CHARMM-style PDB file with segment names, atoms N, HN, CA, C and O in Angstrom:
ATOM      1  N   MET     1     -55.222  -4.644 110.739  1.00  0.00      PROA
ATOM      2  CA  MET     1     -55.364  -3.587 109.753  1.00  0.00      PROA
ATOM      3  C   MET     1     -53.997  -2.937 109.520  1.00  0.00      PROA
ATOM      4  O   MET     1     -53.231  -2.727 110.461  1.00  0.00      PROA
ATOM      5  N   SER     2     -53.710  -2.630 108.289  1.00  0.00      PROA
ATOM      6  HN  SER     2     -54.332  -2.801 107.524  1.00  0.00      PROA
ATOM      7  CA  SER     2     -52.400  -2.094 107.941  1.00  0.00      PROA
ATOM      8  C   SER     2     -52.307  -0.589 108.152  1.00  0.00      PROA
ATOM      9  O   SER     2     -51.208  -0.053 108.296  1.00  0.00      PROA
ATOM     10  N   GLY     3     -53.437   0.092 108.171  1.00  0.00      PROA
ATOM     11  HN  GLY     3     -54.329  -0.344 108.054  1.00  0.00      PROA
ATOM     12  CA  GLY     3     -53.428   1.537 108.290  1.00  0.00      PROA
ATOM     13  C   GLY     3     -53.379   2.236 106.940  1.00  0.00      PROA
ATOM     14  O   GLY     3     -53.482   3.461 106.871  1.00  0.00      PROA
ATOM     15  N   ALA     4     -53.224   1.473 105.873  1.00  0.00      PROA
ATOM     16  HN  ALA     4     -53.140   0.478 105.930  1.00  0.00      PROA
ATOM     17  CA  ALA     4     -53.209   2.052 104.527  1.00  0.00      PROA
ATOM     18  C   ALA     4     -54.627   2.447 104.125  1.00  0.00      PROA
ATOM     19  O   ALA     4     -55.570   1.721 104.442  1.00  0.00      PROA
ATOM     20  N   PRO     5     -54.806   3.572 103.440  1.00  0.00      PROA
ATOM     21  CA  PRO     5     -56.149   3.973 103.025  1.00  0.00      PROA
ATOM     22  C   PRO     5     -56.691   3.068 101.920  1.00  0.00      PROA
ATOM     23  O   PRO     5     -55.934   2.483 101.145  1.00  0.00      PROA
ATOM     24  N   ILE     6     -58.011   2.969 101.868  1.00  0.00      PROA
ATOM     25  HN  ILE     6     -58.626   3.444 102.497  1.00  0.00      PROA
ATOM     26  CA  ILE     6     -58.687   2.245 100.793  1.00  0.00      PROA
ATOM     27  C   ILE     6     -58.941   3.259  99.692  1.00  0.00      PROA
ATOM     28  O   ILE     6     -59.521   4.316  99.942  1.00  0.00      PROA
ATOM     29  N   LEU     7     -58.518   2.951  98.487  1.00  0.00      PROA
ATOM     30  HN  LEU     7     -58.048   2.092  98.284  1.00  0.00      PROA
ATOM     31  CA  LEU     7     -58.675   3.855  97.353  1.00  0.00      PROA
ATOM     32  C   LEU     7     -59.657   3.227  96.361  1.00  0.00      PROA
ATOM     33  O   LEU     7     -59.302   2.283  95.654  1.00  0.00      PROA
ATOM     34  N   PRO     8     -60.903   3.750  96.302  1.00  0.00      PROA
ATOM     35  CA  PRO     8     -61.869   3.181  95.361  1.00  0.00      PROA
ATOM     36  C   PRO     8     -61.507   3.535  93.919  1.00  0.00      PROA
ATOM     37  O   PRO     8     -61.306   4.703  93.585  1.00  0.00      PROA
ATOM     38  N   ILE     9     -61.428   2.504  93.072  1.00  0.00      PROA
ATOM     39  HN  ILE     9     -61.591   1.556  93.344  1.00  0.00      PROA
ATOM     40  CA  ILE     9     -61.078   2.679  91.667  1.00  0.00      PROA
ATOM     41  C   ILE     9     -62.059   1.888  90.818  1.00  0.00      PROA
ATOM     42  O   ILE     9     -62.418   0.759  91.155  1.00  0.00      PROA
ATOM     43  N   SER    10     -62.486   2.485  89.721  1.00  0.00      PROA
ATOM     44  HN  SER    10     -62.194   3.402  89.448  1.00  0.00      PROA
ATOM     45  CA  SER    10     -63.373   1.809  88.777  1.00  0.00      PROA
ATOM     46  C   SER    10     -62.836   2.045  87.377  1.00  0.00      PROA
ATOM     47  O   SER    10     -62.213   3.070  87.102  1.00  0.00      PROA
ATOM     48  N   ARG    11     -63.085   1.085  86.494  1.00  0.00      PROA
ATOM     49  HN  ARG    11     -63.591   0.252  86.717  1.00  0.00      PROA
ATOM     50  CA  ARG    11     -62.642   1.242  85.115  1.00  0.00      PROA
ATOM     51  C   ARG    11     -63.667   0.602  84.187  1.00  0.00      PROA
ATOM     52  O   ARG    11     -64.401  -0.304  84.579  1.00  0.00      PROA
ATOM     53  N   THR    12     -63.703   1.082  82.967  1.00  0.00      PROA
ATOM     54  HN  THR    12     -63.107   1.819  82.648  1.00  0.00      PROA
ATOM     55  CA  THR    12     -64.536   0.481  81.934  1.00  0.00      PROA
ATOM     56  C   THR    12     -63.930   0.825  80.576  1.00  0.00      PROA
ATOM     57  O   THR    12     -63.180   1.793  80.442  1.00  0.00      PROA
ATOM     58  N   ALA    13     -64.259   0.035  79.598  1.00  0.00      PROA
ATOM     59  HN  ALA    13     -64.868  -0.751  79.707  1.00  0.00      PROA
ATOM     60  CA  ALA    13     -63.800   0.282  78.231  1.00  0.00      PROA
ATOM     61  C   ALA    13     -64.952  -0.009  77.285  1.00  0.00      PROA
ATOM     62  O   ALA    13     -65.737  -0.927  77.522  1.00  0.00      PROA
ATOM     63  N   ALA    14     -65.055   0.771  76.211  1.00  0.00      PROA
ATOM     64  HN  ALA    14     -64.417   1.516  76.019  1.00  0.00      PROA
ATOM     65  CA  ALA    14     -66.170   0.638  75.269  1.00  0.00      PROA
ATOM     66  C   ALA    14     -66.124  -0.690  74.521  1.00  0.00      PROA
ATOM     67  O   ALA    14     -67.172  -1.304  74.322  1.00  0.00      PROA
ATOM     68  N   ALA    15     -64.975  -1.146  74.108  1.00  0.00      PROA
ATOM     69  HN  ALA    15     -64.124  -0.647  74.269  1.00  0.00      PROA
ATOM     70  CA  ALA    15     -64.847  -2.392  73.357  1.00  0.00      PROA
ATOM     71  C   ALA    15     -63.726  -3.198  73.990  1.00  0.00      PROA
ATOM     72  O   ALA    15     -62.588  -2.734  74.063  1.00  0.00      PROA
ATOM     73  N   THR    16     -64.042  -4.409  74.451  1.00  0.00      PROA
ATOM     74  HN  THR    16     -64.967  -4.786  74.392  1.00  0.00      PROA
ATOM     75  CA  THR    16     -63.033  -5.212  75.137  1.00  0.00      PROA
ATOM     76  C   THR    16     -63.005  -6.643  74.617  1.00  0.00      PROA
ATOM     77  O   THR    16     -63.952  -7.119  73.992  1.00  0.00      PROA
ATOM     78  N   ALA    17     -61.917  -7.297  74.889  1.00  0.00      PROA
ATOM     79  HN  ALA    17     -61.148  -6.911  75.397  1.00  0.00      PROA
ATOM     80  CA  ALA    17     -61.776  -8.734  74.648  1.00  0.00      PROA
ATOM     81  C   ALA    17     -61.497  -9.360  76.006  1.00  0.00      PROA
ATOM     82  O   ALA    17     -60.646  -8.868  76.747  1.00  0.00      PROA
ATOM     83  N   CYS    18     -62.193 -10.426  76.342  1.00  0.00      PROA
ATOM     84  HN  CYS    18     -62.885 -10.825  75.740  1.00  0.00      PROA
ATOM     85  CA  CYS    18     -62.027 -11.075  77.644  1.00  0.00      PROA
ATOM     86  C   CYS    18     -61.325 -12.414  77.480  1.00  0.00      PROA
ATOM     87  O   CYS    18     -61.484 -13.096  76.468  1.00  0.00      PROA
ATOM     88  N   SER    19     -60.560 -12.772  78.476  1.00  0.00      PROA
ATOM     89  HN  SER    19     -60.431 -12.218  79.298  1.00  0.00      PROA
ATOM     90  CA  SER    19     -59.861 -14.055  78.478  1.00  0.00      PROA
ATOM     91  C   SER    19     -60.851 -15.171  78.781  1.00  0.00      PROA
ATOM     92  O   SER    19     -61.783 -14.984  79.563  1.00  0.00      PROA
ATOM     93  N   LEU    20     -60.653 -16.313  78.173  1.00  0.00      PROA
ATOM     94  HN  LEU    20     -59.896 -16.465  77.537  1.00  0.00      PROA
ATOM     95  CA  LEU    20     -61.518 -17.461  78.419  1.00  0.00      PROA
ATOM     96  C   LEU    20     -60.928 -18.409  79.456  1.00  0.00      PROA
ATOM     97  O   LEU    20     -61.532 -19.434  79.773  1.00  0.00      PROA
ATOM     98  N   SER    21     -59.767 -18.081  79.978  1.00  0.00      PROA
ATOM     99  HN  SER    21     -59.276 -17.249  79.720  1.00  0.00      PROA
ATOM    100  CA  SER    21     -59.142 -18.933  80.988  1.00  0.00      PROA
ATOM    101  C   SER    21     -59.793 -18.682  82.345  1.00  0.00      PROA
ATOM    102  O   SER    21     -60.766 -17.935  82.437  1.00  0.00      PROA
ATOM    103  N   GLY    22     -59.272 -19.290  83.375  1.00  0.00      PROA
ATOM    104  HN  GLY    22     -58.481 -19.897  83.300  1.00  0.00      PROA
ATOM    105  CA  GLY    22     -59.812 -19.124  84.714  1.00  0.00      PROA
ATOM    106  C   GLY    22     -59.631 -17.721  85.257  1.00  0.00      PROA
ATOM    107  O   GLY    22     -60.388 -17.290  86.128  1.00  0.00      PROA
ATOM    108  N   ILE    23     -58.635 -17.001  84.753  1.00  0.00      PROA
ATOM    109  HN  ILE    23     -58.021 -17.350  84.046  1.00  0.00      PROA
ATOM    110  CA  ILE    23     -58.389 -15.624  85.181  1.00  0.00      PROA
ATOM    111  C   ILE    23     -59.020 -14.695  84.150  1.00  0.00      PROA
ATOM    112  O   ILE    23     -58.803 -14.850  82.948  1.00  0.00      PROA
ATOM    113  N   VAL    24     -59.793 -13.741  84.622  1.00  0.00      PROA
ATOM    114  HN  VAL    24     -59.969 -13.615  85.598  1.00  0.00      PROA
ATOM    115  CA  VAL    24     -60.485 -12.828  83.714  1.00  0.00      PROA
ATOM    116  C   VAL    24     -59.639 -11.573  83.509  1.00  0.00      PROA
ATOM    117  O   VAL    24     -59.297 -10.882  84.469  1.00  0.00      PROA
ATOM    118  N   PHE    25     -59.313 -11.290  82.274  1.00  0.00      PROA
ATOM    119  HN  PHE    25     -59.591 -11.851  81.494  1.00  0.00      PROA
ATOM    120  CA  PHE    25     -58.620 -10.068  81.892  1.00  0.00      PROA
ATOM    121  C   PHE    25     -59.564  -9.262  81.019  1.00  0.00      PROA
ATOM    122  O   PHE    25     -60.251  -9.818  80.163  1.00  0.00      PROA
ATOM    123  N   ILE    26     -59.598  -7.984  81.227  1.00  0.00      PROA
ATOM    124  HN  ILE    26     -59.039  -7.532  81.922  1.00  0.00      PROA
ATOM    125  CA  ILE    26     -60.363  -7.111  80.341  1.00  0.00      PROA
ATOM    126  C   ILE    26     -59.341  -6.316  79.546  1.00  0.00      PROA
ATOM    127  O   ILE    26     -58.650  -5.450  80.082  1.00  0.00      PROA
ATOM    128  N   ILE    27     -59.260  -6.618  78.279  1.00  0.00      PROA
ATOM    129  HN  ILE    27     -59.821  -7.321  77.843  1.00  0.00      PROA
ATOM    130  CA  ILE    27     -58.257  -6.009  77.407  1.00  0.00      PROA
ATOM    131  C   ILE    27     -58.958  -5.091  76.417  1.00  0.00      PROA
ATOM    132  O   ILE    27     -59.732  -5.566  75.587  1.00  0.00      PROA
ATOM    133  N   PRO    28     -58.706  -3.785  76.486  1.00  0.00      PROA
ATOM    134  CA  PRO    28     -59.326  -2.869  75.530  1.00  0.00      PROA
ATOM    135  C   PRO    28     -58.842  -3.142  74.113  1.00  0.00      PROA
ATOM    136  O   PRO    28     -57.654  -3.373  73.889  1.00  0.00      PROA
ATOM    137  N   LYS    29     -59.746  -3.117  73.182  1.00  0.00      PROA
ATOM    138  HN  LYS    29     -60.711  -2.929  73.364  1.00  0.00      PROA
ATOM    139  CA  LYS    29     -59.377  -3.269  71.780  1.00  0.00      PROA
ATOM    140  C   LYS    29     -58.731  -1.975  71.302  1.00  0.00      PROA
ATOM    141  O   LYS    29     -58.937  -0.924  71.909  1.00  0.00      PROA
ATOM    142  N   PRO    30     -57.959  -2.034  70.229  1.00  0.00      PROA
ATOM    143  CA  PRO    30     -57.334  -0.814  69.707  1.00  0.00      PROA
ATOM    144  C   PRO    30     -58.393   0.270  69.431  1.00  0.00      PROA
ATOM    145  O   PRO    30     -59.463  -0.027  68.899  1.00  0.00      PROA
ATOM    146  N   SER    31     -58.104   1.461  69.777  1.00  0.00      PROA
ATOM    147  HN  SER    31     -57.235   1.702  70.210  1.00  0.00      PROA
ATOM    148  CA  SER    31     -58.942   2.666  69.631  1.00  0.00      PROA
ATOM    149  C   SER    31     -60.200   2.636  70.496  1.00  0.00      PROA
ATOM    150  O   SER    31     -61.124   3.411  70.247  1.00  0.00      PROA
ATOM    151  N   ALA    32     -60.263   1.761  71.511  1.00  0.00      PROA
ATOM    152  HN  ALA    32     -59.513   1.132  71.713  1.00  0.00      PROA
ATOM    153  CA  ALA    32     -61.404   1.745  72.431  1.00  0.00      PROA
ATOM    154  C   ALA    32     -61.306   2.924  73.388  1.00  0.00      PROA
ATOM    155  O   ALA    32     -60.211   3.344  73.761  1.00  0.00      PROA
ATOM    156  N   ARG    33     -62.439   3.445  73.776  1.00  0.00      PROA
ATOM    157  HN  ARG    33     -63.329   3.104  73.473  1.00  0.00      PROA
ATOM    158  CA  ARG    33     -62.484   4.527  74.763  1.00  0.00      PROA
ATOM    159  C   ARG    33     -62.413   3.910  76.152  1.00  0.00      PROA
ATOM    160  O   ARG    33     -63.180   3.003  76.478  1.00  0.00      PROA
ATOM    161  N   ILE    34     -61.495   4.403  76.963  1.00  0.00      PROA
ATOM    162  HN  ILE    34     -60.872   5.140  76.698  1.00  0.00      PROA
ATOM    163  CA  ILE    34     -61.289   3.880  78.312  1.00  0.00      PROA
ATOM    164  C   ILE    34     -61.592   4.977  79.320  1.00  0.00      PROA
ATOM    165  O   ILE    34     -61.173   6.122  79.150  1.00  0.00      PROA
ATOM    166  N   VAL    35     -62.326   4.617  80.375  1.00  0.00      PROA
ATOM    167  HN  VAL    35     -62.666   3.687  80.512  1.00  0.00      PROA
ATOM    168  CA  VAL    35     -62.640   5.566  81.444  1.00  0.00      PROA
ATOM    169  C   VAL    35     -62.161   4.962  82.761  1.00  0.00      PROA
ATOM    170  O   VAL    35     -62.495   3.824  83.092  1.00  0.00      PROA
ATOM    171  N   ILE    36     -61.381   5.732  83.500  1.00  0.00      PROA
ATOM    172  HN  ILE    36     -61.111   6.656  83.231  1.00  0.00      PROA
ATOM    173  CA  ILE    36     -60.896   5.312  84.807  1.00  0.00      PROA
ATOM    174  C   ILE    36     -61.318   6.372  85.812  1.00  0.00      PROA
ATOM    175  O   ILE    36     -61.051   7.559  85.625  1.00  0.00      PROA
ATOM    176  N   ALA    37     -61.982   5.937  86.884  1.00  0.00      PROA
ATOM    177  HN  ALA    37     -62.200   4.973  87.036  1.00  0.00      PROA
ATOM    178  CA  ALA    37     -62.420   6.857  87.932  1.00  0.00      PROA
ATOM    179  C   ALA    37     -61.750   6.467  89.245  1.00  0.00      PROA
ATOM    180  O   ALA    37     -61.710   5.291  89.605  1.00  0.00      PROA
ATOM    181  N   VAL    38     -61.227   7.456  89.951  1.00  0.00      PROA
ATOM    182  HN  VAL    38     -61.260   8.412  89.658  1.00  0.00      PROA
ATOM    183  CA  VAL    38     -60.577   7.232  91.238  1.00  0.00      PROA
ATOM    184  C   VAL    38     -61.285   8.096  92.265  1.00  0.00      PROA
ATOM    185  O   VAL    38     -61.429   9.304  92.081  1.00  0.00      PROA
ATOM    186  N   GLY    39     -61.728   7.468  93.354  1.00  0.00      PROA
ATOM    187  HN  GLY    39     -61.611   6.486  93.504  1.00  0.00      PROA
ATOM    188  CA  GLY    39     -62.442   8.187  94.398  1.00  0.00      PROA
ATOM    189  C   GLY    39     -61.511   8.708  95.477  1.00  0.00      PROA
ATOM    190  O   GLY    39     -60.295   8.522  95.421  1.00  0.00      PROA
ATOM    191  N   GLU    40     -62.101   9.358  96.448  1.00  0.00      PROA
ATOM    192  HN  GLU    40     -63.089   9.509  96.494  1.00  0.00      PROA
ATOM    193  CA  GLU    40     -61.348   9.882  97.582  1.00  0.00      PROA
ATOM    194  C   GLU    40     -60.877   8.722  98.460  1.00  0.00      PROA
ATOM    195  O   GLU    40     -61.619   7.758  98.651  1.00  0.00      PROA
ATOM    196  N   PRO    41     -59.660   8.797  98.996  1.00  0.00      PROA
ATOM    197  CA  PRO    41     -59.179   7.738  99.877  1.00  0.00      PROA
ATOM    198  C   PRO    41     -60.038   7.648 101.139  1.00  0.00      PROA
ATOM    199  O   PRO    41     -60.483   8.664 101.672  1.00  0.00      PROA
ATOM    200  N   CYS    42     -60.260   6.435 101.601  1.00  0.00      PROA
ATOM    201  HN  CYS    42     -59.898   5.610 101.168  1.00  0.00      PROA
ATOM    202  CA  CYS    42     -61.024   6.189 102.825  1.00  0.00      PROA
ATOM    203  C   CYS    42     -60.037   5.703 103.880  1.00  0.00      PROA
ATOM    204  O   CYS    42     -59.483   4.610 103.767  1.00  0.00      PROA
ATOM    205  N   HSD    43     -59.824   6.519 104.900  1.00  0.00      PROA
ATOM    206  HN  HSD    43     -60.274   7.407 104.992  1.00  0.00      PROA
ATOM    207  CA  HSD    43     -58.867   6.181 105.949  1.00  0.00      PROA
ATOM    208  C   HSD    43     -59.587   5.465 107.088  1.00  0.00      PROA
ATOM    209  O   HSD    43     -60.610   5.937 107.586  1.00  0.00      PROA
ATOM    210  N   ILE    44     -59.048   4.337 107.487  1.00  0.00      PROA
ATOM    211  HN  ILE    44     -58.218   3.954 107.083  1.00  0.00      PROA
ATOM    212  CA  ILE    44     -59.602   3.570 108.595  1.00  0.00      PROA
ATOM    213  C   ILE    44     -58.509   3.422 109.642  1.00  0.00      PROA
ATOM    214  O   ILE    44     -57.382   3.035 109.333  1.00  0.00      PROA
ATOM    215  N   GLU    45     -58.858   3.735 110.878  1.00  0.00      PROA
ATOM    216  HN  GLU    45     -59.774   4.049 111.128  1.00  0.00      PROA
ATOM    217  CA  GLU    45     -57.875   3.660 111.953  1.00  0.00      PROA
ATOM    218  C   GLU    45     -57.451   2.215 112.181  1.00  0.00      PROA
ATOM    219  O   GLU    45     -58.213   1.283 111.926  1.00  0.00      PROA
ATOM    220  N   ARG    46     -56.217   2.044 112.669  1.00  0.00      PROA
ATOM    221  HN  ARG    46     -55.598   2.801 112.877  1.00  0.00      PROA
ATOM    222  CA  ARG    46     -55.705   0.692 112.914  1.00  0.00      PROA
ATOM    223  C   ARG    46     -56.502  -0.025 114.001  1.00  0.00      PROA
ATOM    224  O   ARG    46     -56.820  -1.205 113.856  1.00  0.00      PROA
ATOM    225  N   GLN    47     -56.819   0.658 115.059  1.00  0.00      PROA
ATOM    226  HN  GLN    47     -56.561   1.617 115.176  1.00  0.00      PROA
ATOM    227  CA  GLN    47     -57.548   0.058 116.176  1.00  0.00      PROA
ATOM    228  C   GLN    47     -59.006   0.498 116.090  1.00  0.00      PROA
ATOM    229  O   GLN    47     -59.374   1.530 116.650  1.00  0.00      PROA
ATOM    230  N   ILE    48     -59.835  -0.271 115.398  1.00  0.00      PROA
ATOM    231  HN  ILE    48     -59.536  -1.110 114.943  1.00  0.00      PROA
ATOM    232  CA  ILE    48     -61.237   0.076 115.224  1.00  0.00      PROA
ATOM    233  C   ILE    48     -62.084  -1.135 115.598  1.00  0.00      PROA
ATOM    234  O   ILE    48     -61.737  -2.271 115.275  1.00  0.00      PROA
ATOM    235  N   GLY    49     -63.186  -0.884 116.274  1.00  0.00      PROA
ATOM    236  HN  GLY    49     -63.468   0.039 116.536  1.00  0.00      PROA
ATOM    237  CA  GLY    49     -64.078  -1.960 116.677  1.00  0.00      PROA
ATOM    238  C   GLY    49     -65.029  -2.340 115.549  1.00  0.00      PROA
ATOM    239  O   GLY    49     -65.244  -1.564 114.618  1.00  0.00      PROA
ATOM    240  N   MET    50     -65.591  -3.530 115.640  1.00  0.00      PROA
ATOM    241  HN  MET    50     -65.416  -4.161 116.396  1.00  0.00      PROA
ATOM    242  CA  MET    50     -66.518  -4.003 114.605  1.00  0.00      PROA
ATOM    243  C   MET    50     -67.747  -3.096 114.503  1.00  0.00      PROA
ATOM    244  O   MET    50     -68.280  -2.912 113.409  1.00  0.00      PROA
ATOM    245  N   SER    51     -68.201  -2.531 115.613  1.00  0.00      PROA
ATOM    246  HN  SER    51     -67.768  -2.681 116.502  1.00  0.00      PROA
ATOM    247  CA  SER    51     -69.371  -1.655 115.576  1.00  0.00      PROA
ATOM    248  C   SER    51     -69.085  -0.375 114.793  1.00  0.00      PROA
ATOM    249  O   SER    51     -69.991   0.195 114.185  1.00  0.00      PROA
ATOM    250  N   GLU    52     -67.840   0.075 114.804  1.00  0.00      PROA
ATOM    251  HN  GLU    52     -67.104  -0.388 115.298  1.00  0.00      PROA
ATOM    252  CA  GLU    52     -67.459   1.268 114.048  1.00  0.00      PROA
ATOM    253  C   GLU    52     -67.141   0.934 112.596  1.00  0.00      PROA
ATOM    254  O   GLU    52     -67.244   1.794 111.721  1.00  0.00      PROA
ATOM    255  N   LEU    53     -66.756  -0.308 112.341  1.00  0.00      PROA
ATOM    256  HN  LEU    53     -66.672  -1.006 113.052  1.00  0.00      PROA
ATOM    257  CA  LEU    53     -66.367  -0.717 110.997  1.00  0.00      PROA
ATOM    258  C   LEU    53     -67.574  -0.937 110.083  1.00  0.00      PROA
ATOM    259  O   LEU    53     -67.486  -0.696 108.879  1.00  0.00      PROA
ATOM    260  N   GLU    54     -68.692  -1.389 110.637  1.00  0.00      PROA
ATOM    261  HN  GLU    54     -68.764  -1.585 111.615  1.00  0.00      PROA
ATOM    262  CA  GLU    54     -69.871  -1.706 109.822  1.00  0.00      PROA
ATOM    263  C   GLU    54     -70.399  -0.511 109.022  1.00  0.00      PROA
ATOM    264  O   GLU    54     -70.690  -0.687 107.839  1.00  0.00      PROA
ATOM    265  N   PRO    55     -70.542   0.693 109.590  1.00  0.00      PROA
ATOM    266  CA  PRO    55     -70.991   1.833 108.764  1.00  0.00      PROA
ATOM    267  C   PRO    55     -70.035   2.158 107.619  1.00  0.00      PROA
ATOM    268  O   PRO    55     -70.470   2.579 106.547  1.00  0.00      PROA
ATOM    269  N   MET    56     -68.731   1.963 107.840  1.00  0.00      PROA
ATOM    270  HN  MET    56     -68.377   1.620 108.711  1.00  0.00      PROA
ATOM    271  CA  MET    56     -67.752   2.205 106.780  1.00  0.00      PROA
ATOM    272  C   MET    56     -67.914   1.179 105.663  1.00  0.00      PROA
ATOM    273  O   MET    56     -67.797   1.522 104.486  1.00  0.00      PROA
ATOM    274  N   GLN    57     -68.184  -0.082 106.024  1.00  0.00      PROA
ATOM    275  HN  GLN    57     -68.279  -0.360 106.980  1.00  0.00      PROA
ATOM    276  CA  GLN    57     -68.417  -1.114 105.021  1.00  0.00      PROA
ATOM    277  C   GLN    57     -69.634  -0.770 104.174  1.00  0.00      PROA
ATOM    278  O   GLN    57     -69.607  -0.931 102.953  1.00  0.00      PROA
ATOM    279  N   GLN    58     -70.693  -0.302 104.807  1.00  0.00      PROA
ATOM    280  HN  GLN    58     -70.715  -0.172 105.798  1.00  0.00      PROA
ATOM    281  CA  GLN    58     -71.908   0.062 104.083  1.00  0.00      PROA
ATOM    282  C   GLN    58     -71.646   1.213 103.123  1.00  0.00      PROA
ATOM    283  O   GLN    58     -72.173   1.227 102.010  1.00  0.00      PROA
ATOM    284  N   THR    59     -70.840   2.172 103.541  1.00  0.00      PROA
ATOM    285  HN  THR    59     -70.412   2.161 104.445  1.00  0.00      PROA
ATOM    286  CA  THR    59     -70.491   3.302 102.686  1.00  0.00      PROA
ATOM    287  C   THR    59     -69.717   2.826 101.461  1.00  0.00      PROA
ATOM    288  O   THR    59     -69.997   3.266 100.346  1.00  0.00      PROA
ATOM    289  N   LEU    60     -68.750   1.936 101.653  1.00  0.00      PROA
ATOM    290  HN  LEU    60     -68.522   1.579 102.559  1.00  0.00      PROA
ATOM    291  CA  LEU    60     -67.961   1.427 100.535  1.00  0.00      PROA
ATOM    292  C   LEU    60     -68.820   0.591  99.584  1.00  0.00      PROA
ATOM    293  O   LEU    60     -68.644   0.669  98.369  1.00  0.00      PROA
ATOM    294  N   HSD    61     -69.736  -0.201 100.118  1.00  0.00      PROA
ATOM    295  HN  HSD    61     -69.878  -0.264 101.106  1.00  0.00      PROA
ATOM    296  CA  HSD    61     -70.614  -0.997  99.267  1.00  0.00      PROA
ATOM    297  C   HSD    61     -71.558  -0.102  98.469  1.00  0.00      PROA
ATOM    298  O   HSD    61     -71.918  -0.433  97.339  1.00  0.00      PROA
ATOM    299  N   ALA    62     -71.960   1.027  99.048  1.00  0.00      PROA
ATOM    300  HN  ALA    62     -71.668   1.295  99.966  1.00  0.00      PROA
ATOM    301  CA  ALA    62     -72.829   1.960  98.316  1.00  0.00      PROA
ATOM    302  C   ALA    62     -72.099   2.577  97.128  1.00  0.00      PROA
ATOM    303  O   ALA    62     -72.726   2.919  96.126  1.00  0.00      PROA
ATOM    304  N   LEU    63     -70.782   2.721  97.230  1.00  0.00      PROA
ATOM    305  HN  LEU    63     -70.272   2.443  98.044  1.00  0.00      PROA
ATOM    306  CA  LEU    63     -69.993   3.275  96.129  1.00  0.00      PROA
ATOM    307  C   LEU    63     -69.944   2.332  94.943  1.00  0.00      PROA
ATOM    308  O   LEU    63     -69.731   2.774  93.814  1.00  0.00      PROA
ATOM    309  N   GLU    64     -70.140   1.025  95.180  1.00  0.00      PROA
ATOM    310  HN  GLU    64     -70.314   0.667  96.097  1.00  0.00      PROA
ATOM    311  CA  GLU    64     -70.093   0.034  94.103  1.00  0.00      PROA
ATOM    312  C   GLU    64     -71.276   0.175  93.157  1.00  0.00      PROA
ATOM    313  O   GLU    64     -71.198  -0.250  92.004  1.00  0.00      PROA
ATOM    314  N   LYS    65     -72.343   0.751  93.614  1.00  0.00      PROA
ATOM    315  HN  LYS    65     -72.406   1.096  94.550  1.00  0.00      PROA
ATOM    316  CA  LYS    65     -73.569   0.820  92.807  1.00  0.00      PROA
ATOM    317  C   LYS    65     -73.620   2.024  91.931  1.00  0.00      PROA
ATOM    318  OT1 LYS    65     -74.590   2.213  91.198  1.00  0.00      PROA
TER     319      LYS     65
END
């Protein structure tokens, strides 16, 4: 573990164009409304056991919904 905090970030745009290649890009169209949300940093200690890490994983997965 690097000791760097996990910063939850989400984004969406009202009107987008997507790439058809293997890499997916979400490109907002001109005058599209864009919303970016940034959550509170989640600090995880460098020396953490798997039993302590699992509740943190569940918390982060709950933020995805």
